[in-house]
C-alpha positions as a LaTeX table, in Angstrom:
\begin{tabular}{lrrr}
\hline
Residue & $x$ (\AA) & $y$ (\AA) & $z$ (\AA) \\
\hline
Met1 & $-0.78$ & $-76.58$ & $-76.20$ \\
Ile2 & 0.28 & $-76.61$ & $-79.86$ \\
Lys3 & $-2.09$ & $-78.61$ & $-82.05$ \\
Val4 & $-0.30$ & $-80.47$ & $-84.85$ \\
Gly5 & $-1.43$ & $-82.36$ & $-87.95$ \\
Ile6 & 0.61 & $-85.04$ & $-89.75$ \\
Val7 & 0.15 & $-85.67$ & $-93.47$ \\
Glu8 & 2.26 & $-88.65$ & $-94.58$ \\
Asp9 & 1.38 & $-91.49$ & $-96.96$ \\
Asn10 & 3.84 & $-94.02$ & $-95.52$ \\
Glu11 & 2.11 & $-95.69$ & $-92.58$ \\
Lys12 & 5.31 & $-96.64$ & $-90.73$ \\
Thr13 & 6.77 & $-93.14$ & $-91.11$ \\
Arg14 & 3.45 & $-91.60$ & $-90.05$ \\
Glu15 & 3.17 & $-93.74$ & $-86.91$ \\
Arg16 & 6.83 & $-93.28$ & $-86.01$ \\
Leu17 & 6.51 & $-89.47$ & $-86.19$ \\
Lys18 & 3.31 & $-89.59$ & $-84.17$ \\
Glu19 & 4.97 & $-91.64$ & $-81.43$ \\
Arg20 & 8.09 & $-89.47$ & $-81.42$ \\
Leu21 & 6.12 & $-86.24$ & $-81.00$ \\
Lys22 & 4.23 & $-87.66$ & $-78.01$ \\
Ile23 & 7.39 & $-87.00$ & $-76.02$ \\
Ala24 & 6.66 & $-83.26$ & $-76.15$ \\
Glu25 & 4.22 & $-82.38$ & $-73.37$ \\
Asp26 & 2.94 & $-79.23$ & $-75.10$ \\
Ile27 & 2.25 & $-80.81$ & $-78.52$ \\
Glu28 & $-1.06$ & $-82.51$ & $-79.29$ \\
Ile29 & $-1.65$ & $-84.50$ & $-82.51$ \\
Val30 & $-5.17$ & $-83.57$ & $-83.67$ \\
Leu31 & $-5.08$ & $-84.66$ & $-87.32$ \\
Ile32 & $-3.49$ & $-87.56$ & $-89.20$ \\
Ala33 & $-3.92$ & $-88.10$ & $-92.94$ \\
Ala34 & $-2.32$ & $-90.20$ & $-95.66$ \\
Asn35 & $-3.13$ & $-87.90$ & $-98.60$ \\
Gly36 & $-4.14$ & $-84.37$ & $-99.54$ \\
Glu37 & $-7.81$ & $-85.12$ & $-100.13$ \\
Thr38 & $-8.20$ & $-86.60$ & $-96.66$ \\
Val39 & $-6.54$ & $-83.69$ & $-94.86$ \\
Leu40 & $-8.85$ & $-81.22$ & $-96.61$ \\
Glu41 & $-11.89$ & $-83.30$ & $-95.64$ \\
Gln42 & $-10.75$ & $-83.49$ & $-92.02$ \\
Leu43 & $-10.05$ & $-79.76$ & $-91.82$ \\
Glu44 & $-13.54$ & $-79.01$ & $-93.10$ \\
Arg45 & $-15.10$ & $-81.22$ & $-90.43$ \\
Leu46 & $-13.11$ & $-79.72$ & $-87.56$ \\
Ser47 & $-14.18$ & $-76.51$ & $-85.84$ \\
Gly48 & $-11.80$ & $-73.58$ & $-85.65$ \\
Glu49 & $-10.69$ & $-74.49$ & $-82.12$ \\
Glu50 & $-10.13$ & $-78.13$ & $-83.11$ \\
Arg51 & $-8.01$ & $-77.48$ & $-86.20$ \\
Pro52 & $-4.22$ & $-77.83$ & $-85.99$ \\
Asp53 & $-1.97$ & $-74.81$ & $-85.58$ \\
Val54 & 0.79 & $-76.49$ & $-87.58$ \\
Ile55 & 0.70 & $-79.21$ & $-90.25$ \\
Leu56 & 3.73 & $-81.36$ & $-91.04$ \\
Met57 & 3.18 & $-81.99$ & $-94.76$ \\
Asp58 & 4.92 & $-84.71$ & $-96.76$ \\
Ile59 & 5.87 & $-83.22$ & $-100.12$ \\
Val60 & 5.34 & $-86.50$ & $-102.04$ \\
Leu61 & 1.75 & $-87.75$ & $-101.70$ \\
Pro62 & $-0.51$ & $-89.94$ & $-103.84$ \\
Gly63 & $-3.02$ & $-87.93$ & $-105.88$ \\
Met64 & $-2.48$ & $-84.29$ & $-104.96$ \\
Asn65 & 1.11 & $-83.78$ & $-103.91$ \\
Gly66 & 2.08 & $-81.84$ & $-100.79$ \\
Ile67 & 2.61 & $-78.58$ & $-102.67$ \\
Glu68 & $-0.82$ & $-78.71$ & $-104.32$ \\
Thr69 & $-2.39$ & $-79.61$ & $-100.98$ \\
Thr70 & $-0.62$ & $-76.72$ & $-99.26$ \\
Ile71 & $-1.99$ & $-74.24$ & $-101.81$ \\
Leu72 & $-5.56$ & $-75.36$ & $-101.02$ \\
Val73 & $-4.94$ & $-75.44$ & $-97.26$ \\
Lys74 & $-3.57$ & $-71.88$ & $-97.27$ \\
Glu75 & $-6.41$ & $-70.63$ & $-99.48$ \\
Asn76 & $-9.02$ & $-71.95$ & $-97.04$ \\
Tyr77 & $-7.13$ & $-71.62$ & $-93.75$ \\
Pro78 & $-4.56$ & $-68.83$ & $-94.18$ \\
Asp79 & $-3.60$ & $-68.77$ & $-90.49$ \\
Leu80 & $-2.71$ & $-72.47$ & $-90.46$ \\
Gln81 & 1.06 & $-72.95$ & $-90.73$ \\
Val82 & 2.48 & $-75.67$ & $-92.99$ \\
Val83 & 5.95 & $-77.19$ & $-92.70$ \\
Met84 & 7.01 & $-79.33$ & $-95.66$ \\
Gln85 & 8.76 & $-82.62$ & $-94.92$ \\
Thr86 & 10.94 & $-84.37$ & $-97.46$ \\
Val87 & 14.00 & $-86.50$ & $-98.05$ \\
Phe88 & 14.98 & $-84.25$ & $-100.98$ \\
Glu89 & 17.06 & $-81.06$ & $-101.14$ \\
Asp90 & 15.62 & $-80.27$ & $-104.57$ \\
Glu91 & 15.67 & $-76.49$ & $-105.22$ \\
Asp92 & 12.55 & $-76.51$ & $-107.39$ \\
Arg93 & 10.61 & $-78.29$ & $-104.64$ \\
Ile94 & 11.88 & $-75.81$ & $-102.06$ \\
Phe95 & 10.87 & $-72.75$ & $-104.08$ \\
Asn96 & 7.53 & $-74.22$ & $-105.16$ \\
Ser97 & 6.73 & $-75.08$ & $-101.54$ \\
Ile98 & 7.41 & $-71.53$ & $-100.41$ \\
Arg99 & 5.38 & $-70.11$ & $-103.30$ \\
Ala100 & 2.54 & $-72.40$ & $-102.21$ \\
Gly101 & 2.57 & $-70.76$ & $-98.78$ \\
Ala102 & 4.66 & $-73.19$ & $-96.72$ \\
Ser103 & 6.31 & $-71.56$ & $-93.71$ \\
Gly104 & 9.15 & $-74.05$ & $-93.35$ \\
Tyr105 & 10.95 & $-76.90$ & $-95.07$ \\
Leu106 & 12.54 & $-79.77$ & $-93.13$ \\
Leu107 & 14.42 & $-82.94$ & $-94.03$ \\
Lys108 & 12.84 & $-86.06$ & $-92.54$ \\
Asp109 & 16.09 & $-87.38$ & $-91.12$ \\
Ile110 & 16.66 & $-84.51$ & $-88.69$ \\
Pro111 & 16.79 & $-85.36$ & $-84.94$ \\
Leu112 & 13.57 & $-85.38$ & $-82.94$ \\
Asp113 & 14.63 & $-82.33$ & $-80.90$ \\
Asp114 & 14.97 & $-80.37$ & $-84.15$ \\
Tyr115 & 11.44 & $-81.39$ & $-85.17$ \\
Ile116 & 10.05 & $-80.22$ & $-81.84$ \\
Asp117 & 12.07 & $-77.00$ & $-81.96$ \\
Ala118 & 10.77 & $-76.35$ & $-85.49$ \\
Ile119 & 7.16 & $-76.76$ & $-84.36$ \\
His120 & 7.71 & $-74.30$ & $-81.49$ \\
His121 & 9.57 & $-71.92$ & $-83.81$ \\
Ile122 & 6.82 & $-71.79$ & $-86.42$ \\
His123 & 4.13 & $-71.49$ & $-83.73$ \\
Asp124 & 6.00 & $-68.44$ & $-82.39$ \\
Gly125 & 6.07 & $-66.84$ & $-85.83$ \\
Gly126 & 9.37 & $-68.16$ & $-87.18$ \\
Ala127 & 10.14 & $-69.97$ & $-90.41$ \\
Pro128 & 12.09 & $-73.18$ & $-89.68$ \\
Ile129 & 14.25 & $-74.45$ & $-92.51$ \\
Thr130 & 16.86 & $-77.22$ & $-92.27$ \\
Pro131 & 20.27 & $-75.43$ & $-92.44$ \\
Ser132 & 21.45 & $-77.21$ & $-95.61$ \\
Ile133 & 18.23 & $-76.18$ & $-97.37$ \\
Ala134 & 18.38 & $-72.62$ & $-96.02$ \\
Gly135 & 21.83 & $-72.27$ & $-97.55$ \\
Lys136 & 20.58 & $-73.35$ & $-100.97$ \\
Leu137 & 17.61 & $-71.01$ & $-100.72$ \\
Leu138 & 19.57 & $-67.94$ & $-99.65$ \\
Asp139 & 22.35 & $-68.54$ & $-102.19$ \\
His140 & 19.78 & $-68.75$ & $-104.96$ \\
Met141 & 17.90 & $-65.65$ & $-103.78$ \\
Arg142 & 21.09 & $-63.60$ & $-103.51$ \\
Thr143 & 22.22 & $-64.70$ & $-106.96$ \\
Asp144 & 18.78 & $-63.91$ & $-108.31$ \\
Gly145 & 18.84 & $-60.50$ & $-106.63$ \\
Lys146 & 22.17 & $-59.60$ & $-108.24$ \\
Lys147 & 20.56 & $-60.04$ & $-111.63$ \\
Asn148 & 18.42 & $-56.99$ & $-110.92$ \\
Glu149 & 20.48 & $-53.91$ & $-111.74$ \\
Asp150 & 18.08 & $-51.61$ & $-109.93$ \\
Ser151 & 16.76 & $-52.52$ & $-106.50$ \\
Pro152 & 13.04 & $-51.78$ & $-106.35$ \\
Asp153 & 11.79 & $-49.05$ & $-104.05$ \\
Pro154 & 9.62 & $-50.51$ & $-101.25$ \\
Met155 & 7.13 & $-47.74$ & $-102.07$ \\
Glu156 & 6.48 & $-49.55$ & $-105.35$ \\
Phe157 & 4.74 & $-52.19$ & $-103.23$ \\
Asn158 & 2.85 & $-49.54$ & $-101.20$ \\
Leu159 & 4.65 & $-50.50$ & $-98.00$ \\
Thr160 & 4.64 & $-47.88$ & $-95.28$ \\
Asp161 & 7.87 & $-47.05$ & $-93.44$ \\
Arg162 & 6.67 & $-49.10$ & $-90.46$ \\
Glu163 & 5.75 & $-52.09$ & $-92.66$ \\
Phe164 & 9.15 & $-51.92$ & $-94.34$ \\
Glu165 & 10.78 & $-51.86$ & $-90.89$ \\
Ile166 & 8.81 & $-54.92$ & $-89.81$ \\
Leu167 & 9.56 & $-56.77$ & $-93.05$ \\
Glu168 & 13.27 & $-56.24$ & $-92.43$ \\
Leu169 & 12.93 & $-57.71$ & $-88.94$ \\
Ile170 & 11.01 & $-60.67$ & $-90.36$ \\
Val171 & 13.94 & $-61.29$ & $-92.70$ \\
Glu172 & 16.16 & $-61.23$ & $-89.60$ \\
Asp173 & 13.90 & $-63.99$ & $-88.19$ \\
Leu174 & 12.51 & $-62.09$ & $-85.21$ \\
Thr175 & 9.27 & $-63.40$ & $-83.74$ \\
Asp176 & 6.18 & $-61.20$ & $-83.36$ \\
His177 & 7.16 & $-60.55$ & $-79.74$ \\
Gly178 & 10.75 & $-59.86$ & $-80.74$ \\
Ile179 & 9.61 & $-57.31$ & $-83.31$ \\
Ala180 & 7.26 & $-55.74$ & $-80.75$ \\
Asp181 & 10.12 & $-55.35$ & $-78.27$ \\
Glu182 & 12.44 & $-53.95$ & $-80.93$ \\
Leu183 & 9.94 & $-51.33$ & $-82.14$ \\
His184 & 8.23 & $-50.69$ & $-78.77$ \\
Ile185 & 4.78 & $-51.61$ & $-80.04$ \\
Ser186 & 2.34 & $-54.36$ & $-79.06$ \\
Pro187 & 2.45 & $-57.88$ & $-80.59$ \\
His188 & $-1.14$ & $-57.30$ & $-81.76$ \\
Thr189 & $-0.02$ & $-54.22$ & $-83.71$ \\
Val190 & 2.85 & $-56.24$ & $-85.18$ \\
Arg191 & 0.47 & $-58.96$ & $-86.36$ \\
Thr192 & $-1.79$ & $-56.34$ & $-87.95$ \\
His193 & 1.15 & $-54.87$ & $-89.87$ \\
Ile194 & 2.27 & $-58.35$ & $-90.95$ \\
Lys195 & $-1.19$ & $-59.13$ & $-92.35$ \\
Asn196 & $-1.04$ & $-55.87$ & $-94.33$ \\
Ile197 & 2.44 & $-56.77$ & $-95.62$ \\
Tyr198 & 1.19 & $-60.17$ & $-96.78$ \\
Lys199 & $-1.72$ & $-58.55$ & $-98.65$ \\
Lys200 & 0.47 & $-55.95$ & $-100.35$ \\
Leu201 & 3.16 & $-58.43$ & $-101.38$ \\
His202 & 0.63 & $-61.14$ & $-102.28$ \\
Val203 & 2.28 & $-63.71$ & $-100.01$ \\
His204 & 0.85 & $-66.04$ & $-97.38$ \\
Ser205 & 3.63 & $-66.75$ & $-94.90$ \\
Arg206 & 6.79 & $-65.41$ & $-93.30$ \\
Ala207 & 8.92 & $-67.69$ & $-95.47$ \\
Ser208 & 7.38 & $-66.38$ & $-98.68$ \\
Ala209 & 7.73 & $-62.77$ & $-97.43$ \\
Val210 & 11.43 & $-63.40$ & $-96.76$ \\
Arg211 & 11.81 & $-64.95$ & $-100.19$ \\
Phe212 & 10.08 & $-61.95$ & $-101.79$ \\
Ala213 & 12.33 & $-59.48$ & $-99.96$ \\
Leu214 & 15.51 & $-61.32$ & $-100.92$ \\
Arg215 & 14.47 & $-61.93$ & $-104.49$ \\
Asn216 & 13.65 & $-58.25$ & $-104.97$ \\
Asn217 & 16.85 & $-57.18$ & $-103.22$ \\
Leu218 & 14.96 & $-54.93$ & $-100.79$ \\
Phe219 & 17.67 & $-54.89$ & $-98.14$ \\
Ser220 & 20.86 & $-54.72$ & $-100.16$ \\
\hline
\end{tabular}
């Protein structure tokens, strides 16, 4: 069962999403909040087993916005995955969300099946991004990478050969199990390497690791 939290200030939108997700038999809504302050309070009250695996975070919230809330959520609960929800395709919001530690970025008007697929994808170690947004993100990163005349050596970031291998497979969007199969190692070993990659690159999610790799032109 995948435990999910919904953070949305619009009551009708919040209830509609809650009702829509009830269709999925393996998704359980364990947290609902209308603002950033409330979600942080609820997370503090819940035990580790009760906390959500994935939070669907509205980017525009009263008080602390979704990006600011995500920063605090990831600081206190680094294993909790956050997917930003928005009606905007604003590049600054996309990049700031990923810098904050969000693992995905979805438009609110996508079909229900895509929402459910995104939740499964992120729970399995992926980084769901609405295709139109992914295109903007990758185009920007590639353009940004071309500005760097010299591609940095992965050794500058103290990555081992194995970590560099795994980072490349993360960029290719393989899950932990997919990486394990590809490299003939256990998923547990993969997760250990990924944690080390995050620490060395100072990132908090697969999406931000991908962004880092593309921005620094590591796989040109």
